[in-house]
ZAMARGU-4260 file (C-alpha; in steps of 0.2 Angstrom, whole numbers, plus 5000, padded with zeros to 4 digits):
<rodrens>
0) 5131/4897/4773 | 5142/4890/4786 | 5162/4893/4774 | 5174/4878/4774 | 5191/4881/4782
5) 5203/4872/4773 | 5223/4868/4782 | 5238/4857/4776 | 5244/4843/4784 | 5254/4856/4796
10) 5234/4860/4800 | 5238/4879/4795 | 5222/4887/4784 | 5227/4886/4767 | 5209/4892/4760
15) 5192/4895/4765 | 5177/4890/4752 | 5164/4899/4752 | 5147/4901/4742 | 5143/4919/4746
20) 5161/4929/4741 | 5164/4929/4722 | 5182/4922/4715 | 5183/4912/4731 | 5178/4890/4727
25) 5160/4885/4727 | 5155/4870/4734 | 5140/4857/4734 | 5132/4842/4738 | 5138/4844/4753
30) 5134/4830/4767 | 5135/4831/4785 | 5134/4815/4793 | 5135/4814/4814 | 5129/4797/4825
35) 5128/4797/4843 | 5140/4781/4840 | 5150/4792/4837 | 5152/4792/4817 | 5156/4808/4809
40) 5159/4812/4791 | 5157/4826/4778 | 5159/4825/4760 | 5154/4839/4746 | 5158/4843/4727
45) 5169/4858/4719 | 5174/4863/4702 | 5190/4852/4703 | 5197/4864/4688 | 5197/4879/4701
50) 5214/4884/4708 | 5208/4881/4727 | 5203/4863/4723 | 5224/4859/4721 | 5223/4861/4742
55) 5211/4847/4744 | 5224/4832/4745 | 5223/4816/4754 | 5229/4822/4774 | 5224/4837/4773
60) 5209/4849/4785 | 5197/4853/4782 | 5182/4863/4794 | 5165/4866/4798 | 5151/4876/4809
65) 5138/4864/4813 | 5123/4872/4818 | 5124/4878/4835 | 5142/4886/4829 | 5152/4872/4835
70) 5169/4873/4822 | 5169/4854/4821 | 5187/4847/4811 | 5188/4834/4800 | 5204/4824/4790
75) 5203/4820/4773 | 5206/4803/4767 | 5197/4800/4749 | 5196/4814/4735 | 5184/4805/4717
80) 5187/4815/4701 | 5173/4815/4685 | 5170/4821/4671 | 5154/4826/4665 | 5152/4815/4648
85) 5139/4830/4643 | 5149/4843/4646 | 5167/4839/4650 | 5165/4846/4668 | 5176/4842/4680
90) 5173/4839/4697 | 5179/4834/4714 | 5173/4824/4727 | 5180/4825/4744 | 5175/4812/4758
95) 5186/4817/4775 | 5181/4812/4792 | 5181/4813/4809 | 5200/4823/4813 | 5199/4815/4833
100) 5205/4795/4824 | 5221/4801/4825 | 5220/4795/4843 | 5217/4778/4835 | 5237/4779/4834
105) 5239/4779/4852 | 5241/4766/4863 | 5235/4763/4881 | 5243/4753/4891 | 5234/4740/4903
110) 5227/4749/4921 | 5215/4750/4932 | 5206/4767/4938 | 5199/4765/4953 | 5186/4776/4960
115) 5186/4788/4947 | 5177/4802/4937 | 5174/4802/4919 | 5185/4820/4917 | 5200/4810/4927
120) 5197/4792/4915 | 5198/4807/4900 | 5213/4816/4907 | 5220/4798/4910 | 5218/4791/4890
125) 5223/4807/4880 | 5234/4812/4891 | 5248/4807/4875 | 5238/4813/4861 | 5236/4831/4855
130) 5215/4831/4859 | 5210/4839/4877 | 5197/4834/4889 | 5183/4849/4885 | 5166/4849/4893
135) 5163/4831/4906 | 5148/4832/4915 | 5146/4824/4930 | 5143/4805/4931 | 5146/4801/4947
140) 5163/4789/4950 | 5168/4775/4942 | 5182/4759/4942 | 5187/4758/4927 | 5198/4745/4918
145) 5210/4742/4904 | 5213/4724/4904 | 5224/4725/4887 | 5231/4737/4876 | 5222/4746/4866
150) 5219/4761/4855 | 5215/4779/4865 | 5200/4781/4851 | 5194/4763/4862 | 5199/4768/4878
155) 5190/4784/4876 | 5173/4773/4870 | 5173/4761/4884 | 5171/4778/4894 | 5156/4784/4886
160) 5150/4766/4890 | 5157/4765/4907 | 5148/4780/4913 | 5135/4783/4900 | 5130/4800/4893
165) 5137/4804/4872 | 5152/4811/4865 | 5157/4824/4854 | 5171/4834/4846 | 5178/4850/4844
170) 5191/4861/4838 | 5194/4880/4841 | 5202/4890/4827 | 5212/4905/4829 | 5222/4919/4821
175) 5223/4905/4809 | 5228/4889/4817 | 5218/4877/4826 | 5224/4882/4846 | 5213/4870/4854
180) 5205/4851/4851 | 5192/4844/4863 | 5183/4829/4868 | 5167/4832/4878 | 5158/4820/4886
185) 5140/4827/4889 | 5127/4819/4901 | 5114/4818/4886 | 5115/4826/4870 | 5101/4835/4861
190) 5084/4841/4874 | 5066/4836/4875 | 5059/4854/4867 | 5039/4843/4860 | 5049/4843/4843
195) 5035/4829/4835 | 5035/4822/4820 | 5018/4820/4811 | 5014/4810/4795 | 5007/4821/4781
200) 5021/4835/4787 | 5036/4831/4791 | 5034/4812/4795 | 5034/4802/4777 | 5035/4784/4781
205) 5036/4772/4794 | 5035/4752/4796 | 5036/4743/4811 | 5040/4727/4813 | 5039/4715/4829
210) 5049/4702/4830 | 5047/4687/4845 | 5062/4678/4840 | 5073/4681/4854 | 5055/4684/4867
215) 5059/4675/4887 | 5050/4674/4899 | 5063/4665/4910 | 5081/4665/4910 | 5093/4653/4918
220) 5108/4663/4926 | 5128/4656/4924 | 5142/4665/4930 | 5161/4663/4932 | 5167/4644/4927
225) 5176/4635/4944 | 5192/4623/4942 | 5182/4610/4937 | 5171/4618/4925 | 5157/4621/4933
230) 5150/4638/4931 | 5142/4646/4947 | 5122/4647/4946 | 5112/4653/4958 | 5101/4639/4964
235) 5105/4644/4983 | 5098/4661/4983 | 5079/4664/4991 | 5068/4678/4984 | 5051/4683/4990
240) 5040/4695/4985 | 5040/4697/5004 | 5055/4704/5008 | 5054/4716/4994 | 5061/4705/4981
245) 5055/4707/4962 | 5048/4692/4962 | 5047/4675/4973 | 5062/4660/4969 | 5065/4646/4978
250) 5083/4638/4985 | 5085/4626/4973 | 5080/4632/4956 | 5094/4641/4944 | 5082/4651/4934
255) 5071/4668/4938 | 5052/4668/4929 | 5041/4685/4925 | 5024/4681/4932 | 5019/4693/4921
260) 5026/4688/4905 | 5022/4670/4905 | 5003/4676/4907 | 5005/4686/4892 | 5018/4678/4881
265) 5022/4659/4888 | 5016/4643/4879 | 5000/4636/4878 | 4991/4650/4885 | 5002/4657/4896
270) 5006/4639/4906 | 5026/4635/4899 | 5039/4648/4901 | 5048/4653/4886 | 5065/4647/4893
275) 5086/4659/4888 | 5101/4658/4896 | 5111/4673/4901 | 5131/4671/4904 | 5144/4682/4913
280) 5158/4674/4914 | 5167/4684/4925 | 5153/4684/4938 | 5158/4675/4955 | 5142/4679/4970
285) 5128/4671/4966 | 5118/4684/4972 | 5124/4698/4962 | 5119/4685/4948 | 5103/4682/4949
290) 5101/4702/4949 | 5108/4704/4935 | 5099/4691/4927 | 5083/4698/4931 | 5089/4714/4925
295) 5092/4705/4908 | 5074/4695/4908 | 5066/4713/4909 | 5075/4717/4891 | 5070/4700/4885
300) 5052/4698/4890 | 5041/4707/4877 | 5045/4705/4859 | 5056/4717/4850 | 5047/4733/4840
305) 5060/4739/4829 | 5052/4754/4816 | 5059/4759/4800 | 5053/4778/4800 | 5056/4792/4785
310) 5054/4812/4790 | 5063/4825/4783 | 5067/4843/4793 | 5060/4858/4788 | 5068/4867/4801
315) 5080/4879/4789 | 5066/4881/4777 | 5058/4899/4779 | 5043/4899/4791 | 5048/4886/4800
320) 5062/4891/4813 | 5052/4885/4826 | 5056/4866/4819 | 5072/4865/4828 | 5080/4848/4829
325) 5096/4841/4835 | 5108/4827/4836 | 5100/4816/4853 | 5085/4828/4856 | 5070/4816/4860
330) 5054/4816/4850 | 5037/4809/4849 | 5034/4801/4828 | 5013/4801/4829 | 5007/4793/4812
335) 4985/4794/4815 | 4984/4780/4804 | 4991/4764/4811 | 4978/4753/4818 | 4979/4758/4835
340) 4988/4775/4833 | 5006/4776/4833 | 5014/4788/4844 | 5033/4783/4849 | 5046/4792/4858
345) 5062/4791/4850 | 5078/4799/4852 | 5086/4808/4835 | 5104/4795/4834 | 5110/4801/4817
350) 5108/4820/4808 | 5112/4823/4791 | 5113/4843/4787 | 5117/4848/4766 | 5120/4866/4771
355) 5121/4871/4752 | 5103/4862/4751 | 5091/4862/4767 | 5081/4850/4758 | 5092/4836/4759
360) 5092/4838/4778 | 5086/4821/4786 | 5086/4811/4802 | 5087/4795/4811 | 5077/4789/4823
365) 5082/4774/4837 | 5079/4770/4855 | 5061/4770/4853 | 5049/4769/4866 | 5031/4763/4860
370) 5016/4771/4866 | 4999/4770/4859 | 4988/4785/4861 | 4970/4783/4867 | 4954/4782/4858
375) 4940/4797/4860 | 4924/4804/4850 | 4938/4817/4844 | 4948/4804/4839 | 4936/4793/4832
380) 4929/4807/4819 | 4945/4810/4814 | 4951/4790/4812 | 4933/4792/4800 | 4939/4804/4788
385) 4956/4799/4786 | 4951/4780/4783 | 4944/4788/4764 | 4959/4795/4761 | 4969/4778/4764
390) 4974/4777/4746 | 4981/4793/4748 | 4989/4792/4764 | 4998/4771/4759 | 5004/4778/4743
395) 5024/4779/4741 | 5028/4797/4747 | 5043/4808/4739 | 5052/4823/4742 | 5044/4840/4747
400) 5039/4848/4734 | 5047/4867/4732 | 5044/4882/4723 | 5034/4897/4717 | 5023/4882/4706
405) 5015/4867/4712 | 5024/4851/4706 | 5016/4845/4690 | 5012/4827/4696 | 5004/4828/4715
410) 5000/4812/4715 | 5020/4805/4720 | 5023/4823/4727 | 5008/4826/4738 | 5016/4840/4747
415) 5024/4858/4739 | 5031/4872/4749 | 5026/4888/4743 | 5042/4898/4740 | 5032/4914/4732
420) 5025/4920/4750 | 5037/4926/4765 | 5036/4915/4775 | 5035/4901/4763 | 5020/4888/4767
425) 5019/4870/4766 | 5005/4866/4756 | 4994/4847/4754 | 4985/4841/4740 | 4966/4837/4742
430) 4963/4821/4732 | 4947/4824/4735 | 4944/4845/4726 | 4958/4841/4715 | 4966/4858/4724
435) 4981/4864/4735 | 4981/4867/4754 | 4987/4876/4766 | 4994/4861/4779 | 4993/4873/4794
440) 4983/4890/4796 | 4997/4904/4792 | 4981/4920/4796 | 4974/4923/4811 | 4956/4924/4799
445) 4958/4908/4797 | 4955/4904/4815 | 4945/4916/4819 | 4956/4927/4828 | 4959/4945/4828
450) 4974/4953/4816 | 4981/4963/4801 | 4966/4960/4789 | 4954/4954/4803 | 4955/4969/4816
455) 4944/4969/4831 | 4929/4983/4829 | 4937/4999/4842 | 4920/5002/4846 | 4918/4987/4856
460) 4930/4992/4865 | 4926/5011/4867 | 4918/5009/4887 | 4934/4998/4892 | 4948/5011/4886
465) 4938/5024/4894 | 4941/5017/4909 | 4960/5011/4908 | 4964/5029/4902 | 4952/5038/4917
470) 4965/5028/4928 | 4979/5030/4922 | 4976/5049/4918 | 4972/5053/4937 | 4985/5040/4946
475) 4991/5053/4959 | 5008/5039/4960 | 5013/5041/4943 | 5015/5051/4928 | 5023/5051/4911
480) 5040/5061/4906 | 5051/5062/4891 | 5059/5046/4899 | 5044/5033/4900 | 5031/5028/4913
485) 5035/5033/4930 | 5028/5024/4948 | 5029/5033/4964 | 5029/5022/4980 | 5016/5029/4989
490) 5027/5025/5006 | 5042/5034/5000 | 5041/5044/4987 | 5058/5048/4981 | 5058/5029/4976
495) 5052/5029/4959 | 5053/5013/4942 | 5050/5021/4926 | 5049/5010/4912 | 5054/5014/4894
500) 5059/5002/4880 | 5076/5006/4884 | 5074/4995/4903 | 5068/4999/4921 | 5076/5012/4929
505) 5077/5015/4946 | 5078/5030/4957 | 5076/5034/4977 | 5081/5052/4974 | 5064/5057/4970
510) 5065/5055/4949 | 5083/5065/4948 | 5092/5053/4942 | 5088/5034/4940 | 5099/5021/4939
515) 5096/5003/4928 | 5090/4988/4936 | 5083/4978/4923 | 5086/4979/4902 | 5084/4965/4891
520) 5101/4959/4892 | 5094/4955/4912 | 5093/4961/4928 | 5109/4974/4935 | 5113/4964/4948
525) 5119/4980/4958 | 5101/4985/4961 | 5095/4969/4971 | 5087/4971/4986 | 5084/4958/4996
530) 5084/4947/5012 | 5086/4932/5006 | 5091/4925/4991 | 5092/4907/4982 | 5104/4899/4967
535) 5108/4885/4961 | 5124/4895/4951 | 5131/4910/4957 | 5148/4916/4944 | 5156/4931/4946
540) 5174/4940/4948 | 5174/4945/4967 | 5162/4941/4981 | 5161/4958/4995 | 5154/4953/5010
545) 5153/4967/5024 | 5161/4984/5024 | 5154/5002/5026 | 5136/5003/5030 | 5137/4984/5031
550) 5147/4979/5044 | 5156/4964/5050 | 5154/4950/5034 | 5153/4934/5037 | 5149/4918/5027
555) 5143/4899/5032 | 5144/4883/5025 | 5130/4872/5033 | 5127/4851/5029 | 5110/4849/5022
560) 5106/4842/5041 | 5109/4863/5044 | 5123/4859/5051 | 5137/4874/5050 | 5155/4865/5044
565) 5164/4881/5040 | 5161/4899/5043 | 5174/4914/5038 | 5171/4930/5046 | 5185/4946/5050
570) 5193/4934/5062 | 5200/4922/5050 | 5191/4904/5044 | 5182/4892/5055 | 5179/4875/5051
575) 5173/4859/5062 | 5167/4842/5055 | 5151/4835/5055 | 5152/4826/5070 | 5160/4836/5081
580) 5176/4830/5083 | 5188/4840/5072 | 5192/4859/5067 | 5203/4868/5062 | 5206/4888/5061
585) 5217/4900/5051 | 5217/4915/5059 | 5230/4929/5054 | 5225/4940/5068 | 5232/4925/5084
590) 5243/4935/5093 | 5246/4917/5102 | 5258/4910/5090 | 5246/4902/5082 | 5239/4907/5064
595) 5236/4891/5058 | 5230/4878/5070 | 5219/4860/5072 | 5214/4854/5086 | 5204/4839/5090
600) 5193/4835/5106 | 5200/4821/5117 | 5186/4808/5120 | 5187/4807/5139 | 5185/4823/5145
605) 5179/4834/5128 | 5192/4847/5129 | 5199/4853/5112 | 5219/4851/5109 | 5229/4856/5099
610) 5240/4844/5086 | 5246/4854/5074 | 5247/4874/5072 | 5259/4887/5061 | 5263/4903/5064
615) 5272/4917/5054 | 5273/4929/5069 | 5283/4943/5068 | 5294/4937/5082 | 5308/4934/5070
620) 5296/4932/5054 | 5300/4912/5057 | 5290/4897/5054 | 5285/4889/5072 | 5278/4873/5070
625) 5269/4863/5085 | 5264/4842/5087 | 5259/4844/5103 | 5249/4832/5114 | 5255/4819/5100
630) 5272/4816/5105 | 5270/4828/5122 | 5275/4812/5133 | 5292/4804/5123 | 5295/4797/5107
635) 5281/4795/5097 | 5283/4784/5079 | 5273/4790/5064 | 5275/4780/5045 | 5294/4775/5049
640) 5297/4791/5058 | 5301/4796/5073 | 5296/4812/5082 | 5304/4821/5102 | 5302/4838/5106
645) 5306/4846/5120 | 5314/4865/5129 | 5329/4870/5132 | 5341/4883/5139 | 5355/4893/5134
650) 5364/4907/5139 | 5369/4921/5128 | 5379/4937/5129 | 5382/4954/5118 | 5393/4968/5120
655) 5377/4982/5116 | 5370/4988/5100 | 5380/4997/5086 | 5397/4981/5089 | 5401/4966/5083
660) 5386/4951/5084 | 5391/4939/5098 | 5387/4920/5092 | 5385/4907/5104 | 5385/4890/5101
665) 5382/4873/5112 | 5376/4853/5112 | 5360/4849/5115 | 5358/4830/5121 | 5339/4826/5117
670) 5335/4814/5131 | 5332/4800/5123 | 5341/4795/5107 | 5334/4788/5094 | 5338/4771/5086
675) 5348/4776/5069 | 5352/4792/5071 | 5343/4811/5072 | 5340/4818/5055 | 5331/4837/5056
680) 5331/4846/5072 | 5317/4864/5072 | 5320/4875/5085 | 5307/4890/5089 | 5309/4902/5106
685) 5296/4899/5117 | 5295/4921/5122 | 5295/4936/5113 | 5314/4942/5110 | 5313/4955/5098
690) 5327/4966/5102 | 5338/4954/5108 | 5341/4942/5097 | 5347/4944/5079 | 5347/4925/5074
695) 5349/4907/5077 | 5351/4891/5069 | 5352/4872/5073 | 5357/4856/5064 | 5358/4836/5069
700) 5379/4832/5075 | 5387/4823/5063 | 5383/4805/5066 | 5373/4808/5081 | 5358/4800/5088
705) 5356/4810/5100 | 5363/4827/5100 | 5361/4843/5087 | 5369/4860/5089 | 5364/4878/5091
710) 5370/4893/5088 | 5363/4912/5091 | 5368/4928/5087 | 5366/4943/5098 | 5369/4961/5102
715) 5361/4963/5117 | 5373/4972/5129 | 5372/4960/5143 | 5369/4939/5145 | 5352/4934/5147
720) 5346/4919/5148 | 5331/4912/5136 | 5322/4898/5130 | 5319/4886/5116 | 5306/4874/5111
725) 5314/4860/5100 | 5307/4846/5086 | 5317/4833/5082 | 5316/4822/5070 | 5323/4805/5068
730) 5324/4784/5062
</rodrens>
């Protein structure tokens, strides 16, 4: 049973309530209520005279683990103390709510988030809170508009409505403190694991209500009003089934109708429409207004069916662990007493858990999608049998009785879980025989199967057993050793496989050593040998390609059409755009001073031209950048800045190694002046000057629009005239 962690206002752990530890404060009558719409509460009762009850005060925190192990944090809002008039005992009942409601105190200002993911939107609205973005599924991108000041909680709910999905709140605990608070947005909480609620087992009652007050077979669509107050309509839009539209709608008609709904639900035997209005005061496009109106009509073109369904959860009762139910699960509800037989697909929209009394667990179902079971001969026979007991099945059902003896009045409690057996057995009272009978078989013999207490005579299998035994004993490619059954590859005898309770082992040395290839925990990946492996997700620390015995490694990324857009091999990384017009390369082995290069294909001659290159070569260890072709001729303007490139030469003199360094400073004049000023200049050498040049620098002449200073230092014995590249940036 989950304990209850109690924290003070500073979120420091102060005590733990438990029904399992002697001396700890016990609790009972607990209800953990969680709904898909975001409601999350927890309430429980403790003895008020226990010392730890003093920590259960308003604004302190409590935390529990849910059925899936998530730690859920609540803040205490209300406490009630009651004294029993019979025995005088004093109890305290605690009412707590979702701790994430604290973000109601954070305001999100009006803003528009364009083409963002749900994760990006949540990061924005939670940035000023103590809560972080947790697990967020991919829900496409959307525009999110906050057109007024709203709370962060309202913003989170708006994001959920925009992207869809279900919210989940959880925290992480470490060393007695809350260290993480997370809001998850999952595409779909719960699953469809085939769970069925069946009348007579865990379905206690169904009321179906059919409502046609909001039923329409045609809708008039109204959009945004113009300056004169006239609302937009789609009268000028034409739809035709022949061109792929859902229905025919001629121009001049300001409504759209559903012919099938008209025939089934229209007035005067389907000859007159039931009209309604659809209004979207923000819509300015007539075509879009028509599409929205049609979509709204599909939600109101049939009677609305609602169901009041009372179910019980058996998951935590002994013997019923397989009856798992979680919030958001998709389930099937069946009641064979309905006419016609009822089968409703629904979602679990609310769960109430009692961790101290599992019999009080309750689920609320919603989002119903009704369907009806067909009638065949078997179902008709079952119908007749159930009809004989209609009085019993229509009776008011109460909670399932539980104990070692049946309830005293089976007419009010016709379901009884017998706890005297392991696993516990669900029984149903048979009013005809006056006896309790098992709801489902629990013994193999009850269904004619083979099992303990109903064994199959071995004499029936003697012949088959002998045949299999002889095959095993005479097998030339298998044998038993101390470790298990060993299978020999007939083509490569040194390759062997051993099967044992510990797993599957593989040997390539004739069985001298076996390496574990598979255990109950999974497959050991270092023994997988395959030509091609398909996988949706691969996760790990290090991926190694190539190496000793494997040659040069290579990795390729292809588009869905098979176009190679990225290659990684021993030479570097190479990428090409899908249209084949742009390519990049990262090549640390390039000796042409272009370790990183971006190129484009000339539109006329089809040749490749380098537009950008970077190198950190051994030529002085300087970063060299080239902007080629784009600025090869004169000055090119880019976003308000101007670039100019060229070359220059300078004669340098030195006294030889070991002598004092010799500096030479010269002024370089650009062929063209910038309009205002020269802001920055970058100089690189054009040839290998290792051993000749110690260092050099360049900087603009103050106030000049076309000159920069160049200073170089050399210890070379003699004179030489090297050439340099320059890139000048000005405005």
